[in-house]
C-alpha positions, 0 to 999 in steps of 0.5 A: 499499499503506497503511503503518500505523505507529500499530499495535503492529506497524508493517506495510503488510500489512493485519495488522489485517484478520487478527485471528488472525495479529495476535494470534499475532505480538503474542504473539511480540513480547514474546519478541522484545523479551526476546531483544533485551534479553538478546542485542542491543547490551549496555549501550546500550539506554537511549541515543538512537541516530540511526537510520534507519527505514522510514515507507513502502516508496517511495524517499522513505519507507523511510529516515527518520532520528531519535534513538530508543532501540533497544528503541523502534525501529519493527520491523515488516513491510514488503513491496514493492508487489504486482504485478498478475498476477505470473508465475513467471519460471523453471523448470518452472512458468515463465509460471504465476501466482505463488503468494500461498499455499504450494504444497503439494508444496513446503511443507517445502522453502519453510519450510526456505528461510525458516527458514535465512534467518531464522536468520542475522538474530538470529545476526549481532546476537548475534555483535556484541552486545559490539562497542559496548563498544570502538567507534572513534567515535560514528559507527561506533557508530551504524553498528553499531547500525543494522545490528543493528536492521535485522537485527532487522527482517529477522527480523520479515519472515521470522517474518511469513511463517512465522506467516502461511503455515505455521500451527502449524509456522511458529509453532514455527519462530518461537519456535525462532529466539529459542532458538538462540544464535550459538556455543552448543555445544548450540543453535548457529545453523544456518549456520557463519559465524554462529557465528564470534566477532566480537570486534573491529571489523576482523572486524566490517567484514570480516563486513559486507562478505563475509558480508552480501554473501552475504546480498545474493545469497541475498536477491536469488535469493529476490527472484526466487521464485514464492512472491510474499510471500517475493519481496516481502519480500526485495526490501525487505530488499535496500534495507536490506542495501545499507547493511550492505555500505557499512559493511563496505567503507568500514570496511576502506578507512579501516582501510587508509588509516590504516595507510598513513598510519602506515606513512609515519610509523613506523620501518621502516613498523612501524605496531604502534609507532603502534597501527596494524593491519599490512596483513598482518593485514588480509589474513589477515582477508580470507582468513578471512572470504572463505572462511567466507562462500564456505561459505554458498553450499553444495555446488557440485553440488546436487540441492536447488538444482536442485529449488529452481530447477525449482519456481520457489522460488529463482532466479539473481541478477537472473534477470529482469533484461533481458539477463541470461539468454537462457534461464530453463529451464536445461535441457540446459546445463552449467556448467564448473568444476574438482573435486579428484581427491585429492592435489592433482590436479584435473579439469574437470567439467561440472555440469548447470546446474540443479545448479550454481545454488549455483555460479553464485551463488558465482561472481557473489558472487566477482566482486562481492567483487573490486570492493571489493578493487580499491578497497581497493587503490587506497587502498594504491597512492595511498599509494605502498605496494607491497602488494595485498590478494588474495582467496584461492583458492576452495580455501583454508580451506574447510569446505563443498563439494568443497574442504572440509578439504583443504590448498590454500594461498591461491593455490590450490596443493596443499601437503600437510597437514604444510606447510599446518599449519606455515604456516596462521598465515601466512594466517589470524590467529594468537592473537598477531595477534588479541590485538594487535588486541584491545589496540587496541579501546578505546572512543572516545565523544567527538563528532568523535573517533576511534581511532588505528587508523582514519581518519575517514569522508569524510562523515557521514550524512544530511547530517551531519558526522562531528562530529554527535552520532550517539548521545546517551548516557543519564545513567543511570550503570548504562546501560552495565553 
């Protein structure tokens, strides 16, 4: 697949051979840049950031590092190589040739899937736009901006699909993606988690660990799609999403490590006297972002999920991985789970497997989340501190699905609304907690220096140390205004 890096829109999809599409995307491009300058990282657009960018889609070329201004980043359209005679691997159309055009019967549903995924990409940039102003180190500042520009590239990937395969409707959807705003009362982003404020770095690390991990599972299920252009787009996006989760997991781990160090120094292990983040507050942030991210999977018993699987639009996680699933039709099978009956009572139920596809994906996600939590707990154990980070129950603090808006505690016990309201501050960060965290968020921009509430990373990036100049600041005195 030839990669054209010199065109106005870098791509490996032969964009120059489709002049109509090229003109449409080149008309969208200035609107994207305007959105980026308005809603992207505030105050750093003229700085040189040590960013990873794609120069090809093979293993050697997708991660090229150089200092570049973010508005000059190589946003473009990259698909993994086309497979000869690709087949649909699941559902009622299994064994038939994969689609290289939109199947007419599923046009509306497929567009909805793409728009919903696309909407998450600019939303997260908007949520994080002010974090650079309180970055704990130059290394972390660079990681934030890497996440941001890659979310911008993921938006490009989805907008390309909308423009190429959905005509006027797709172009209008592409424009709307630059109109909605995270947290805006009148025009919010589509999914709730992407309207949540991210005002501090502990939230950012939890978001990139938990919410971007939801992105991993959604992208992986779409990478199985019988609509081949979508599948190939998502496979390449997954290579970039992995770094976002690395930022989240190592970020939380470094906060925990520093907290443990301060607990040994502080009188009565009160790390707030040394400017650290208490472990119980970290647990509250985990509770919030895990539960918010669980909501992103949708209903546990879903006719839409069944229809998407049956049609071949969206598969299970690693649907085609050898040995993962013995059967790719998912007919005449059930998935066992529990559901609430009211007033704390529950019952075991069997959901037809196709209707349980969201639940299957969510349960895979929970197992994956636990692996990182286990690694965080090893940091605490090595420090000799008696504390464990725990994922809350799937029933706790939910706003979507069968457990939504019900008074279950983090252990999954029904406690009644009055007790829940009295104790929610024990489990989710209070205003006092967030104000304390906000008081710690002071920028550290000196090379090799770091804020006192977080430990430095073990290694730097791309063979560089922590004391590498990951950001070269502009001399413009107004650049950060």
